[in-house]
Structure formats: structure tokens, C-alpha cells
LOMAR-963512 format. One record per residue (C-alpha): residue number from 1; residue in three letters; z, y, x. Coordinates in pm, 1 decimal. Layout:
<sites>
<site pos="NUM" code="ALA" pz="Z" py="Y" px="X"/>
...
</sites>
This chain:
<sites>
<site pos="1" code="MET" pz="1375.1" py="8914.4" px="11333.9"/>
<site pos="2" code="SER" pz="1124.3" py="9196.6" px="11284.5"/>
<site pos="3" code="ILE" pz="1210.9" py="9535.6" px="11141.8"/>
<site pos="4" code="ARG" pz="977.6" py="9472.3" px="10849.2"/>
<site pos="5" code="ILE" pz="1168.8" py="9159.5" px="10750.9"/>
<site pos="6" code="VAL" pz="1500.1" py="9344.3" px="10774.8"/>
<site pos="7" code="MET" pz="1372.9" py="9635.1" px="10564.9"/>
<site pos="8" code="ALA" pz="1227.8" py="9395.6" px="10307.6"/>
<site pos="9" code="GLY" pz="1563.4" py="9219.7" px="10288.0"/>
<site pos="10" code="LEU" pz="1744.5" py="9550.1" px="10238.5"/>
<site pos="11" code="ILE" pz="1503.6" py="9649.8" px="9962.5"/>
<site pos="12" code="VAL" pz="1554.4" py="9317.6" px="9784.1"/>
<site pos="13" code="ALA" pz="1931.5" py="9345.3" px="9821.4"/>
<site pos="14" code="GLY" pz="1933.7" py="9704.5" px="9694.3"/>
<site pos="15" code="VAL" pz="1720.0" py="9619.4" px="9392.7"/>
<site pos="16" code="ALA" pz="1938.5" py="9315.9" px="9316.4"/>
<site pos="17" code="VAL" pz="2260.4" py="9520.3" px="9328.9"/>
<site pos="18" code="PHE" pz="2102.5" py="9799.3" px="9124.4"/>
<site pos="19" code="PHE" pz="1994.2" py="9573.1" px="8839.7"/>
<site pos="20" code="ALA" pz="2314.7" py="9369.5" px="8854.7"/>
<site pos="21" code="LEU" pz="2515.6" py="9687.1" px="8797.3"/>
<site pos="22" code="LEU" pz="2289.9" py="9792.7" px="8511.5"/>
<site pos="23" code="LEU" pz="2296.3" py="9455.9" px="8337.9"/>
<site pos="24" code="SER" pz="2669.8" py="9410.0" px="8377.1"/>
<site pos="25" code="ASN" pz="2753.7" py="9752.3" px="8234.9"/>
<site pos="26" code="GLY" pz="2515.2" py="9774.4" px="7940.1"/>
<site pos="27" code="VAL" pz="2158.6" py="9891.0" px="7999.8"/>
<site pos="28" code="GLY" pz="2136.7" py="10047.3" px="7653.4"/>
<site pos="29" code="ALA" pz="2453.2" py="10252.3" px="7696.0"/>
<site pos="30" code="ILE" pz="2345.6" py="10368.2" px="8042.5"/>
<site pos="31" code="PHE" pz="2003.8" py="10494.8" px="7937.8"/>
<site pos="32" code="SER" pz="2150.0" py="10644.9" px="7621.5"/>
<site pos="33" code="GLY" pz="2373.6" py="10848.6" px="7850.2"/>
<site pos="34" code="VAL" pz="2073.5" py="10963.8" px="8051.1"/>
<site pos="35" code="ALA" pz="1891.9" py="11060.9" px="7729.9"/>
<site pos="36" code="MET" pz="2193.2" py="11267.0" px="7620.3"/>
<site pos="37" code="VAL" pz="2135.4" py="11503.5" px="7911.6"/>
<site pos="38" code="GLY" pz="1808.7" py="11604.0" px="7740.8"/>
<site pos="39" code="TRP" pz="1656.8" py="11924.8" px="7875.5"/>
<site pos="40" code="GLY" pz="1931.8" py="11928.5" px="8133.3"/>
<site pos="41" code="LEU" pz="1717.4" py="11679.9" px="8325.6"/>
<site pos="42" code="VAL" pz="1465.9" py="11960.3" px="8380.1"/>
<site pos="43" code="LEU" pz="1745.4" py="12174.5" px="8518.5"/>
<site pos="44" code="LEU" pz="1837.0" py="11894.2" px="8760.1"/>
<site pos="45" code="VAL" pz="1482.7" py="11901.4" px="8898.8"/>
<site pos="46" code="LEU" pz="1487.5" py="12281.6" px="8931.3"/>
<site pos="47" code="ILE" pz="1824.3" py="12274.8" px="9106.1"/>
<site pos="48" code="ARG" pz="1697.2" py="12012.0" px="9348.2"/>
<site pos="49" code="LEU" pz="1393.0" py="12227.0" px="9421.6"/>
<site pos="50" code="MET" pz="1628.0" py="12515.1" px="9492.1"/>
<site pos="51" code="ALA" pz="1832.2" py="12298.2" px="9730.0"/>
<site pos="52" code="LEU" pz="1519.4" py="12184.8" px="9915.0"/>
<site pos="53" code="SER" pz="1396.3" py="12543.2" px="9934.3"/>
<site pos="54" code="LEU" pz="1726.5" py="12646.4" px="10090.5"/>
<site pos="55" code="ALA" pz="1699.3" py="12358.1" px="10336.6"/>
<site pos="56" code="GLY" pz="1348.5" py="12475.6" px="10425.8"/>
<site pos="57" code="LEU" pz="1478.9" py="12828.2" px="10481.3"/>
<site pos="58" code="ALA" pz="1751.9" py="12690.5" px="10706.6"/>
<site pos="59" code="TRP" pz="1486.6" py="12512.7" px="10914.5"/>
<site pos="60" code="SER" pz="1283.2" py="12833.1" px="10938.0"/>
<site pos="61" code="THR" pz="1595.3" py="13020.9" px="11049.6"/>
<site pos="62" code="VAL" pz="1639.7" py="12782.5" px="11343.3"/>
<site pos="63" code="LEU" pz="1290.6" py="12874.3" px="11466.9"/>
<site pos="64" code="ALA" pz="1295.3" py="13240.6" px="11363.6"/>
<site pos="65" code="GLY" pz="1349.9" py="13363.9" px="11718.2"/>
<site pos="66" code="GLU" pz="1058.3" py="13166.2" px="11857.7"/>
<site pos="67" code="VAL" pz="785.4" py="13146.9" px="11591.5"/>
<site pos="68" code="ARG" pz="695.5" py="13357.4" px="11289.9"/>
<site pos="69" code="LEU" pz="560.8" py="13151.0" px="11004.1"/>
<site pos="70" code="SER" pz="577.6" py="13196.6" px="10630.6"/>
<site pos="71" code="SER" pz="883.7" py="13043.4" px="10470.4"/>
<site pos="72" code="TRP" pz="649.0" py="12862.3" px="10231.5"/>
<site pos="73" code="LEU" pz="531.4" py="12639.2" px="10513.9"/>
<site pos="74" code="TYR" pz="884.1" py="12524.7" px="10596.3"/>
<site pos="75" code="ILE" pz="968.0" py="12472.9" px="10229.7"/>
<site pos="76" code="GLY" pz="651.5" py="12269.5" px="10174.1"/>
<site pos="77" code="LEU" pz="712.7" py="12055.1" px="10479.9"/>
<site pos="78" code="ARG" pz="1078.7" py="12015.5" px="10384.3"/>
<site pos="79" code="ILE" pz="977.1" py="11878.9" px="10044.3"/>
<site pos="80" code="ILE" pz="740.2" py="11634.5" px="10214.9"/>
<site pos="81" code="ARG" pz="1019.3" py="11528.2" px="10453.6"/>
<site pos="82" code="GLU" pz="1254.7" py="11463.6" px="10163.3"/>
<site pos="83" code="SER" pz="988.4" py="11283.9" px="9958.5"/>
<site pos="84" code="ILE" pz="921.1" py="11037.3" px="10239.4"/>
<site pos="85" code="ASN" pz="1288.6" py="10982.3" px="10318.0"/>
<site pos="86" code="ALA" pz="1388.4" py="10934.7" px="9953.4"/>
<site pos="87" code="LEU" pz="1109.0" py="10705.1" px="9838.0"/>
<site pos="88" code="LEU" pz="990.7" py="10510.9" px="10141.9"/>
<site pos="89" code="PRO" pz="1173.0" py="10257.3" px="10363.8"/>
<site pos="90" code="VAL" pz="1196.4" py="10483.9" px="10669.2"/>
<site pos="91" code="ALA" pz="1577.2" py="10485.4" px="10723.3"/>
<site pos="92" code="GLN" pz="1588.9" py="10848.6" px="10602.5"/>
<site pos="93" code="VAL" pz="1438.8" py="10979.4" px="10927.5"/>
<site pos="94" code="GLY" pz="1068.6" py="10893.0" px="10906.6"/>
<site pos="95" code="GLY" pz="1000.3" py="11197.0" px="10691.6"/>
<site pos="96" code="ASP" pz="1161.6" py="11423.5" px="10950.6"/>
<site pos="97" code="MET" pz="938.4" py="11286.9" px="11225.9"/>
<site pos="98" code="ILE" pz="631.3" py="11345.0" px="11009.9"/>
<site pos="99" code="GLY" pz="750.9" py="11694.9" px="10923.6"/>
<site pos="100" code="GLY" pz="785.5" py="11776.2" px="11292.2"/>
<site pos="101" code="ARG" pz="438.9" py="11638.6" px="11364.1"/>
<site pos="102" code="TRP" pz="280.9" py="11853.6" px="11094.2"/>
<site pos="103" code="LEU" pz="469.6" py="12159.5" px="11214.5"/>
<site pos="104" code="ALA" pz="316.4" py="12099.6" px="11556.9"/>
<site pos="105" code="ARG" pz="-27.3" py="12070.8" px="11394.3"/>
<site pos="106" code="CYS" pz="32.2" py="12412.6" px="11244.5"/>
<site pos="107" code="GLY" pz="34.5" py="12563.1" px="11592.8"/>
<site pos="108" code="VAL" pz="398.7" py="12528.8" px="11699.1"/>
<site pos="109" code="ALA" pz="443.6" py="12380.6" px="12046.2"/>
<site pos="110" code="PRO" pz="520.4" py="12006.0" px="12013.2"/>
<site pos="111" code="GLY" pz="845.8" py="12030.6" px="12206.9"/>
<site pos="112" code="LEU" pz="962.8" py="12323.4" px="11997.2"/>
<site pos="113" code="ALA" pz="866.7" py="12149.5" px="11672.8"/>
<site pos="114" code="GLY" pz="1051.4" py="11832.4" px="11773.7"/>
<site pos="115" code="ALA" pz="1354.8" py="12025.1" px="11892.9"/>
<site pos="116" code="SER" pz="1371.6" py="12217.8" px="11565.8"/>
<site pos="117" code="ILE" pz="1383.4" py="11889.4" px="11375.2"/>
<site pos="118" code="MET" pz="1672.4" py="11759.6" px="11585.5"/>
<site pos="119" code="VAL" pz="1869.5" py="12082.4" px="11552.4"/>
<site pos="120" code="ASP" pz="1799.2" py="12092.1" px="11178.3"/>
<site pos="121" code="LEU" pz="1913.7" py="11730.6" px="11135.2"/>
<site pos="122" code="LEU" pz="2233.7" py="11800.5" px="11327.4"/>
<site pos="123" code="LEU" pz="2313.7" py="12107.5" px="11118.5"/>
<site pos="124" code="GLN" pz="2234.9" py="11917.6" px="10801.1"/>
<site pos="125" code="ALA" pz="2465.4" py="11629.8" px="10896.1"/>
<site pos="126" code="ALA" pz="2744.1" py="11857.6" px="11017.9"/>
<site pos="127" code="THR" pz="2745.9" py="12069.8" px="10703.1"/>
<site pos="128" code="GLN" pz="2733.9" py="11760.0" px="10485.2"/>
<site pos="129" code="GLY" pz="3035.3" py="11628.2" px="10675.0"/>
<site pos="130" code="ALA" pz="3221.0" py="11954.1" px="10612.3"/>
<site pos="131" code="PHE" pz="3125.5" py="11938.4" px="10245.0"/>
<site pos="132" code="ALA" pz="3251.0" py="11579.3" px="10223.0"/>
<site pos="133" code="LEU" pz="3581.0" py="11673.9" px="10387.0"/>
<site pos="134" code="ILE" pz="3631.8" py="11947.9" px="10127.8"/>
<site pos="135" code="GLY" pz="3564.9" py="11692.3" px="9855.2"/>
<site pos="136" code="LEU" pz="3809.8" py="11451.0" px="10016.3"/>
<site pos="137" code="GLY" pz="4069.7" py="11726.0" px="10029.3"/>
<site pos="138" code="ALA" pz="4017.8" py="11796.8" px="9659.6"/>
<site pos="139" code="LEU" pz="4055.0" py="11426.3" px="9585.7"/>
<site pos="140" code="TRP" pz="4377.6" py="11407.0" px="9786.1"/>
<site pos="141" code="TRP" pz="4509.0" py="11718.3" px="9609.3"/>
<site pos="142" code="GLY" pz="4453.2" py="11555.6" px="9272.6"/>
<site pos="143" code="PHE" pz="4562.2" py="11196.9" px="9343.8"/>
<site pos="144" code="GLY" pz="4777.3" py="11204.0" px="9654.5"/>
<site pos="145" code="ASP" pz="4767.4" py="10939.2" px="9925.0"/>
<site pos="146" code="VAL" pz="4599.6" py="10644.7" px="9751.8"/>
<site pos="147" code="PRO" pz="4409.5" py="10355.4" px="9919.3"/>
<site pos="148" code="ALA" pz="4068.8" py="10481.4" px="9804.1"/>
<site pos="149" code="ILE" pz="4125.8" py="10814.8" px="9977.7"/>
<site pos="150" code="ARG" pz="4230.7" py="10645.1" px="10301.2"/>
<site pos="151" code="ASP" pz="3921.1" py="10423.4" px="10293.0"/>
<site pos="152" code="ILE" pz="3684.1" py="10713.3" px="10233.5"/>
<site pos="153" code="GLY" pz="3862.1" py="10923.5" px="10494.7"/>
<site pos="154" code="GLY" pz="3830.5" py="10642.4" px="10746.9"/>
<site pos="155" code="VAL" pz="3455.0" py="10623.9" px="10694.1"/>
<site pos="156" code="LEU" pz="3418.2" py="11001.1" px="10739.5"/>
<site pos="157" code="ILE" pz="3628.3" py="11000.0" px="11056.3"/>
<site pos="158" code="ALA" pz="3424.1" py="10712.3" px="11196.3"/>
<site pos="159" code="ALA" pz="3110.1" py="10926.0" px="11162.9"/>
<site pos="160" code="VAL" pz="3251.5" py="11205.5" px="11380.5"/>
<site pos="161" code="PRO" pz="3185.8" py="11036.1" px="11719.3"/>
<site pos="162" code="ALA" pz="2822.7" py="10966.0" px="11624.2"/>
<site pos="163" code="LEU" pz="2770.0" py="11327.5" px="11516.8"/>
<site pos="164" code="GLY" pz="2941.4" py="11457.7" px="11829.2"/>
<site pos="165" code="GLY" pz="2737.0" py="11224.0" px="12048.3"/>
<site pos="166" code="PHE" pz="2412.4" py="11349.8" px="11895.3"/>
<site pos="167" code="PHE" pz="2518.0" py="11708.5" px="11965.8"/>
<site pos="168" code="LEU" pz="2624.3" py="11636.6" px="12323.8"/>
<site pos="169" code="ALA" pz="2300.9" py="11449.6" px="12391.9"/>
<site pos="170" code="GLN" pz="2110.7" py="11763.7" px="12294.5"/>
<site pos="171" code="ARG" pz="2333.6" py="12001.9" px="12487.0"/>
<site pos="172" code="LEU" pz="2381.9" py="11798.1" px="12804.8"/>
<site pos="173" code="GLY" pz="2014.1" py="11751.5" px="12877.5"/>
<site pos="174" code="LEU" pz="1968.6" py="11385.0" px="12790.8"/>
<site pos="175" code="PHE" pz="1642.8" py="11455.2" px="12610.7"/>
<site pos="176" code="ALA" pz="1489.3" py="11549.2" px="12945.4"/>
<site pos="177" code="LEU" pz="1461.5" py="11172.4" px="12988.4"/>
<site pos="178" code="VAL" pz="1246.8" py="11163.2" px="12675.5"/>
<site pos="179" code="ASP" pz="1018.9" py="11426.9" px="12828.4"/>
<site pos="180" code="ARG" pz="981.3" py="11222.5" px="13145.5"/>
<site pos="181" code="GLY" pz="926.6" py="10900.1" px="12951.4"/>
<site pos="182" code="LEU" pz="648.5" py="11053.3" px="12743.3"/>
<site pos="183" code="ALA" pz="483.0" py="11195.2" px="13053.5"/>
<site pos="184" code="SER" pz="496.1" py="10855.6" px="13225.6"/>
<site pos="185" code="ALA" pz="360.2" py="10680.2" px="12918.3"/>
<site pos="186" code="GLY" pz="70.0" py="10925.2" px="12906.7"/>
<site pos="187" code="ARG" pz="-21.9" py="10846.6" px="13265.0"/>
<site pos="188" code="ILE" pz="-6.3" py="10470.7" px="13214.4"/>
<site pos="189" code="PHE" pz="-161.7" py="10469.8" px="12866.1"/>
<site pos="190" code="PRO" pz="-405.2" py="10762.3" px="12835.7"/>
<site pos="191" code="SER" pz="-431.6" py="10710.7" px="12458.9"/>
<site pos="192" code="LEU" pz="-65.8" py="10816.3" px="12432.0"/>
<site pos="193" code="ALA" pz="-116.4" py="11134.2" px="12630.1"/>
<site pos="194" code="THR" pz="-4.9" py="11447.3" px="12443.8"/>
<site pos="195" code="GLY" pz="-229.7" py="11686.9" px="12630.0"/>
<site pos="196" code="GLY" pz="51.4" py="11855.1" px="12820.8"/>
<site pos="197" code="ARG" pz="424.7" py="11865.7" px="12873.0"/>
<site pos="198" code="ILE" pz="641.6" py="11819.9" px="12566.9"/>
<site pos="199" code="ASP" pz="938.2" py="12016.8" px="12704.6"/>
<site pos="200" code="LEU" pz="1174.2" py="11889.0" px="12439.0"/>
<site pos="201" code="GLN" pz="1493.1" py="11960.3" px="12633.8"/>
<site pos="202" code="PRO" pz="1402.5" py="12318.3" px="12733.7"/>
<site pos="203" code="SER" pz="1312.3" py="12383.6" px="12370.8"/>
<site pos="204" code="LEU" pz="1654.4" py="12260.1" px="12260.9"/>
<site pos="205" code="TYR" pz="1820.0" py="12499.1" px="12505.1"/>
<site pos="206" code="ARG" pz="1611.4" py="12787.4" px="12370.8"/>
<site pos="207" code="LEU" pz="1702.4" py="12713.2" px="12010.4"/>
<site pos="208" code="TYR" pz="2073.2" py="12673.2" px="12076.3"/>
<site pos="209" code="ALA" pz="2073.8" py="13004.4" px="12263.3"/>
<site pos="210" code="GLY" pz="2026.6" py="13175.8" px="11927.4"/>
<site pos="211" code="HIS" pz="2388.2" py="13142.0" px="11816.9"/>
<site pos="212" code="ARG" pz="2358.7" py="13371.4" px="11517.6"/>
<site pos="213" code="ARG" pz="2050.2" py="13190.5" px="11391.1"/>
<site pos="214" code="ILE" pz="2223.2" py="12853.8" px="11429.3"/>
<site pos="215" code="MET" pz="2528.3" py="12975.0" px="11238.4"/>
<site pos="216" code="LEU" pz="2313.7" py="13128.4" px="10964.0"/>
<site pos="217" code="ALA" pz="2109.1" py="12809.3" px="10931.3"/>
<site pos="218" code="ALA" pz="2429.7" py="12606.3" px="10904.4"/>
<site pos="219" code="ALA" pz="2559.2" py="12838.9" px="10630.5"/>
<site pos="220" code="ILE" pz="2233.4" py="12802.6" px="10435.3"/>
<site pos="221" code="HIS" pz="2250.6" py="12423.4" px="10466.3"/>
<site pos="222" code="PHE" pz="2608.2" py="12426.0" px="10336.3"/>
<site pos="223" code="VAL" pz="2506.9" py="12631.4" px="10032.9"/>
<site pos="224" code="ALA" pz="2222.1" py="12385.9" px="9972.0"/>
<site pos="225" code="TRP" pz="2468.4" py="12095.8" px="9963.6"/>
<site pos="226" code="THR" pz="2690.2" py="12273.8" px="9710.2"/>
<site pos="227" code="THR" pz="2406.4" py="12310.6" px="9458.9"/>
<site pos="228" code="GLY" pz="2453.6" py="11941.8" px="9381.1"/>
<site pos="229" code="ILE" pz="2786.7" py="12026.3" px="9217.3"/>
<site pos="230" code="LEU" pz="2591.0" py="12197.9" px="8942.3"/>
<site pos="231" code="GLU" pz="2375.1" py="11886.9" px="8901.7"/>
<site pos="232" code="ILE" pz="2687.6" py="11678.1" px="8840.0"/>
<site pos="233" code="TRP" pz="2828.8" py="11932.7" px="8596.2"/>
<site pos="234" code="ILE" pz="2505.6" py="11949.0" px="8393.6"/>
<site pos="235" code="GLY" pz="2476.2" py="11570.0" px="8384.9"/>
<site pos="236" code="LEU" pz="2834.7" py="11501.5" px="8277.8"/>
<site pos="237" code="SER" pz="2840.4" py="11791.7" px="8032.5"/>
<site pos="238" code="GLY" pz="2527.8" py="11654.7" px="7866.7"/>
<site pos="239" code="MET" pz="2706.0" py="11321.0" px="7829.2"/>
<site pos="240" code="ARG" pz="3001.7" py="11497.7" px="7664.7"/>
<site pos="241" code="ALA" pz="3235.1" py="11403.5" px="7949.9"/>
<site pos="242" code="GLN" pz="3387.9" py="11755.3" px="7979.6"/>
<site pos="243" code="PRO" pz="3406.4" py="11757.3" px="8360.9"/>
<site pos="244" code="SER" pz="3610.7" py="11996.5" px="8570.4"/>
<site pos="245" code="TRP" pz="3454.6" py="12170.1" px="8868.8"/>
<site pos="246" code="SER" pz="3688.2" py="11990.3" px="9108.0"/>
<site pos="247" code="GLU" pz="3577.9" py="11658.1" px="8960.3"/>
<site pos="248" code="CYS" pz="3213.0" py="11756.2" px="9011.4"/>
<site pos="249" code="LEU" pz="3288.4" py="11863.0" px="9367.9"/>
<site pos="250" code="VAL" pz="3445.1" py="11527.7" px="9452.6"/>
<site pos="251" code="ILE" pz="3171.4" py="11316.8" px="9293.3"/>
<site pos="252" code="GLU" pz="2888.1" py="11515.6" px="9451.8"/>
<site pos="253" code="SER" pz="3029.7" py="11557.6" px="9801.0"/>
<site pos="254" code="LEU" pz="3154.3" py="11201.9" px="9844.4"/>
<site pos="255" code="GLY" pz="2865.9" py="11050.1" px="9649.3"/>
<site pos="256" code="GLN" pz="2618.8" py="11216.9" px="9885.5"/>
<site pos="257" code="ALA" pz="2823.5" py="11098.6" px="10183.0"/>
<site pos="258" code="VAL" pz="2802.3" py="10740.1" px="10056.3"/>
<site pos="259" code="ARG" pz="2427.0" py="10775.0" px="10009.7"/>
<site pos="260" code="SER" pz="2378.8" py="10909.8" px="10361.4"/>
<site pos="261" code="ALA" pz="2595.2" py="10635.7" px="10509.8"/>
<site pos="262" code="ALA" pz="2361.5" py="10378.3" px="10352.3"/>
<site pos="263" code="PHE" pz="2059.1" py="10521.3" px="10534.5"/>
<site pos="264" code="THR" pz="1927.3" py="10173.8" px="10617.4"/>
<site pos="265" code="VAL" pz="1886.4" py="10091.3" px="10246.8"/>
<site pos="266" code="PRO" pz="1574.6" py="10262.3" px="10105.6"/>
<site pos="267" code="GLY" pz="1687.4" py="10530.6" px="9864.0"/>
<site pos="268" code="ALA" pz="2043.1" py="10393.0" px="9896.8"/>
<site pos="269" code="LEU" pz="1943.6" py="10183.2" px="9595.5"/>
<site pos="270" code="GLY" pz="2248.1" py="10010.4" px="9453.1"/>
<site pos="271" code="VAL" pz="2477.3" py="10176.7" px="9707.5"/>
<site pos="272" code="GLN" pz="2465.7" py="10515.3" px="9537.0"/>
<site pos="273" code="GLU" pz="2537.5" py="10348.7" px="9203.2"/>
<site pos="274" code="GLY" pz="2835.4" py="10163.9" px="9349.0"/>
<site pos="275" code="GLY" pz="2970.2" py="10486.6" px="9496.7"/>
<site pos="276" code="PHE" pz="2939.3" py="10668.5" px="9165.5"/>
<site pos="277" code="LEU" pz="3115.7" py="10381.0" px="8990.0"/>
<site pos="278" code="LEU" pz="3408.5" py="10404.1" px="9232.5"/>
<site pos="279" code="LEU" pz="3436.7" py="10781.0" px="9218.1"/>
<site pos="280" code="GLY" pz="3388.3" py="10794.0" px="8841.4"/>
<site pos="281" code="SER" pz="3661.4" py="10537.3" px="8787.7"/>
<site pos="282" code="LEU" pz="3909.0" py="10764.5" px="8967.4"/>
<site pos="283" code="PHE" pz="3849.7" py="11024.8" px="8696.4"/>
<site pos="284" code="GLY" pz="3849.3" py="10778.7" px="8408.8"/>
<site pos="285" code="LEU" pz="3474.3" py="10787.9" px="8348.7"/>
<site pos="286" code="PRO" pz="3326.9" py="10481.3" px="8175.6"/>
<site pos="287" code="ALA" pz="3110.4" py="10267.6" px="8400.7"/>
<site pos="288" code="SER" pz="2806.5" py="10337.2" px="8182.7"/>
<site pos="289" code="THR" pz="2857.2" py="10712.9" px="8223.4"/>
<site pos="290" code="SER" pz="2888.0" py="10688.9" px="8602.0"/>
<site pos="291" code="LEU" pz="2572.0" py="10479.5" px="8625.0"/>
<site pos="292" code="ALA" pz="2385.8" py="10710.2" px="8386.8"/>
<site pos="293" code="LEU" pz="2484.5" py="11002.9" px="8609.2"/>
<site pos="294" code="SER" pz="2352.8" py="10822.7" px="8916.6"/>
<site pos="295" code="ILE" pz="2020.0" py="10750.2" px="8747.0"/>
<site pos="296" code="ALA" pz="1992.7" py="11110.9" px="8627.5"/>
<site pos="297" code="LYS" pz="2050.0" py="11221.5" px="8987.9"/>
<site pos="298" code="ARG" pz="1761.5" py="10998.1" px="9095.1"/>
<site pos="299" code="LEU" pz="1515.5" py="11160.8" px="8855.4"/>
<site pos="300" code="PRO" pz="1442.7" py="11460.5" px="9085.2"/>
<site pos="301" code="ASP" pz="1373.6" py="11215.9" px="9368.9"/>
<site pos="302" code="PHE" pz="1072.5" py="11089.3" px="9174.3"/>
<site pos="303" code="VAL" pz="963.2" py="11408.8" px="8997.6"/>
<site pos="304" code="ILE" pz="956.6" py="11596.8" px="9328.1"/>
<site pos="305" code="GLY" pz="899.4" py="11304.7" px="9562.0"/>
<site pos="306" code="LEU" pz="586.2" py="11154.4" px="9409.0"/>
<site pos="307" code="PRO" pz="386.1" py="11480.0" px="9426.3"/>
<site pos="308" code="GLY" pz="528.1" py="11531.8" px="9775.8"/>
<site pos="309" code="LEU" pz="396.7" py="11192.9" px="9885.4"/>
<site pos="310" code="ALA" pz="60.8" py="11267.5" px="9721.8"/>
<site pos="311" code="VAL" pz="26.1" py="11596.0" px="9914.7"/>
<site pos="312" code="TRP" pz="121.9" py="11425.5" px="10239.4"/>
<site pos="313" code="GLN" pz="-133.3" py="11149.8" px="10186.9"/>
<site pos="314" code="TRP" pz="-399.3" py="11406.5" px="10098.6"/>
<site pos="315" code="LEU" pz="-330.3" py="11590.7" px="10423.5"/>
<site pos="316" code="GLU" pz="-341.6" py="11269.8" px="10624.7"/>
<site pos="317" code="THR" pz="-666.3" py="11164.7" px="10456.2"/>
<site pos="318" code="VAL" pz="-832.9" py="11499.5" px="10523.8"/>
<site pos="319" code="SER" pz="-718.3" py="11475.7" px="10884.5"/>
<site pos="320" code="LEU" pz="-853.6" py="11122.7" px="10923.7"/>
<site pos="321" code="LEU" pz="-1190.3" py="11167.7" px="10749.8"/>
<site pos="322" code="SER" pz="-1292.2" py="11507.6" px="10877.9"/>
<site pos="323" code="ARG" pz="-1137.9" py="11464.9" px="11224.2"/>
<site pos="324" code="PRO" pz="-1111.7" py="11838.0" px="11278.5"/>
<site pos="325" code="THR" pz="-910.9" py="11985.9" px="11557.6"/>
<site pos="326" code="GLY" pz="-538.4" py="12015.4" px="11504.9"/>
<site pos="327" code="ARG" pz="-582.5" py="12390.5" px="11469.5"/>
<site pos="328" code="ASN" pz="-833.2" py="12355.5" px="11186.2"/>
<site pos="329" code="ILE" pz="-603.9" py="12111.9" px="11005.0"/>
<site pos="330" code="ALA" pz="-324.2" py="12362.6" px="11044.8"/>
<site pos="331" code="LEU" pz="-532.7" py="12646.4" px="10904.5"/>
<site pos="332" code="SER" pz="-620.6" py="12438.7" px="10598.1"/>
<site pos="333" code="PHE" pz="-258.5" py="12344.3" px="10537.7"/>
<site pos="334" code="ILE" pz="-127.3" py="12692.2" px="10605.8"/>
<site pos="335" code="SER" pz="-380.6" py="12839.2" px="10365.8"/>
<site pos="336" code="THR" pz="-262.1" py="12597.0" px="10099.2"/>
<site pos="337" code="LEU" pz="96.6" py="12714.6" px="10144.6"/>
<site pos="338" code="ARG" pz="6.7" py="13084.6" px="10165.7"/>
<site pos="339" code="CYS" pz="117.0" py="13120.5" px="10523.3"/>
<site pos="340" code="ARG" pz="44.5" py="13420.6" px="10741.0"/>
<site pos="341" code="ILE" pz="-245.4" py="13372.6" px="10978.3"/>
<site pos="342" code="PRO" pz="-269.7" py="13399.9" px="11270.8"/>
<site pos="343" code="LEU" pz="60.5" py="13261.8" px="11397.9"/>
<site pos="344" code="ARG" pz="260.0" py="13511.4" px="11593.2"/>
<site pos="345" code="PHE" pz="481.7" py="13402.2" px="11878.2"/>
<site pos="346" code="ARG" pz="757.9" py="13602.0" px="12034.6"/>
</sites>
């Protein structure tokens, strides 16, 4: 069975679950709840932009010891990464690969660009895990040892080996095999040649040597995750639900964990809604309110994501039609994002 068939099946399943939940819980009541948020929906978009900007700054911090680029470049590429991951069936990683490719086109060595993506993804996942554990602790504090908490805790614990394995693979030199594989592929298939060594593993070692930068980037990522608490508070307050901050913490942290766990489903469609229903029920929220909150949380995905996709496609089209050198493409993109030129390397 091809990947395309699997992805198509997941999309169909996600759409089916999404609409089944809407129809079974009152479409009118759900969208009335979204409408009640009013101008708060604009605030949700602004908060999401702030979170993505922080994530872009965290990425720039990882590379700060190796390359000096304007923070605007990282923020712009981070928005494009998120737009692709949120709206396209790319298992929430395709956007990161494209972001790394465009960073390399902006003059960063390919190995360093790829390594920065892997380090950034690890920090993002690790800080999200820490955020989810705090939310789980808050849930346990409020409800005690109930089956729902054990189930959620089991899922979070199961993710630890995968996260640890990804870290060890980077630190123990396993990506040197990727370097060798790419070099061999370039010799056998000249069209796949990258024009030189990738040096992915040495680049990983260089980035991890900056311990302070790694810790600072992780702290920035953690702050970015917490901004979602304010999104939940604005949404529920607009629906007259009178939420507490601990309630918002639990719904945001564990709701995001559920969404990330469903990375194979494009946009976690249907899965996010089911997670919000479960978490909302623990706090006595009506099903229509929980689903309205989930839909309100999806609004920034489209308001930010659609322009992000448009910019990405514009860049790809310019690259394809004009066929300039990678450096010229980079200069055009950097100029658009008000980056400092020329690039300065340490």
C-alpha cells in the first residue's frame, strides 16, 4: 500500500470523525460558541504569531554561535514550516525539511542547516513533553488518581524512549551514516549530488557544544508553548465559561500533546476535537463548548498558514522559473525578510 493511499485514508478518516463530532453535538451551538469569542479571535491569531516568533528565535539561538542572520529570517521560515505542517499531509515534518532547505539556500552550510532543524525539533519535542507533564501534574492535583490520568500518563511515558532515542542518535554519531549514504548516492546518481560533503554529524557536534545556547533555546521554546494557555483562557472566557488558569493549563498542554501524538493525521483533524472533548468533560464543559474551543484554536492555523503557504509557493515558483543560483535566491528572500547582507560566519 502506497504512502499516498495511507495519507488519503487518514484524511478521509479525520474529516469523517470531525464532522461526526460536529453533527452529533449541535453544529449551531458549536459555531455560536465560536462567534461568542468575537474580537478575541483576533487575539488568538496574534498570540499564535507571538508563539511562532518565539519558536523562530529559539531556532536562531541554536545557530547563533555559527551563523549570524537576522532573526526575521528564522521567524519567516518558522512560519512557513508551521504552515506546511499544519495544513498539508506531511506528517508534521515536511515543513521542517523545507525550512532547512531554504535556510541552506540562504547561505548556511547544508549540514549545519539540517543539523539545526534536528536540534530544534528535539528541543521543541522535549519542552512540549515537559509542558505536558506539568499539565498532567495539575490534572492529578485536581482530580487525584483517576483512569483518564493514568491513560494520558501512559501515553506520555511511552513517548520518552522515542525522544531519548532521537537524542542519542544525534549524540552517538549515527547520522554519520546519513553523510556516507548521501555521498554514495551522489557518486552513483550524479543528479543527487549535493556539490560537496554534507557533514551532518560534525555539525550536530558543533551545535551541541554550545550548551548555553541549547539551554536558552529550550527555555524560549518552553515559553512559546505556554502562550497557548492564554489562547484557551481567551476562548473560554469569550464563551462565558469562567475558566481557571489551571484548567487552561491542563487543556492546552495535554490538548497539544494529543495533537502531536496524532502526527500521521493531517492537522490532527478529528483527533484534536476528541482530545478537547475528553479534557473539557473533566472540567464539566459542555461538548459544544469544547468543540467550539477546538475550532477557535484552528483559526490561526488558517489565518497564518494560508499566507505562509502562499509565500512558500511564490519562493518556489521564482526559484523554478528564473533558475538563479542558490545565492541569488537567498539574496531575494533575505531582502524580503530584511535580513543583514552579507552573511557573516564565525
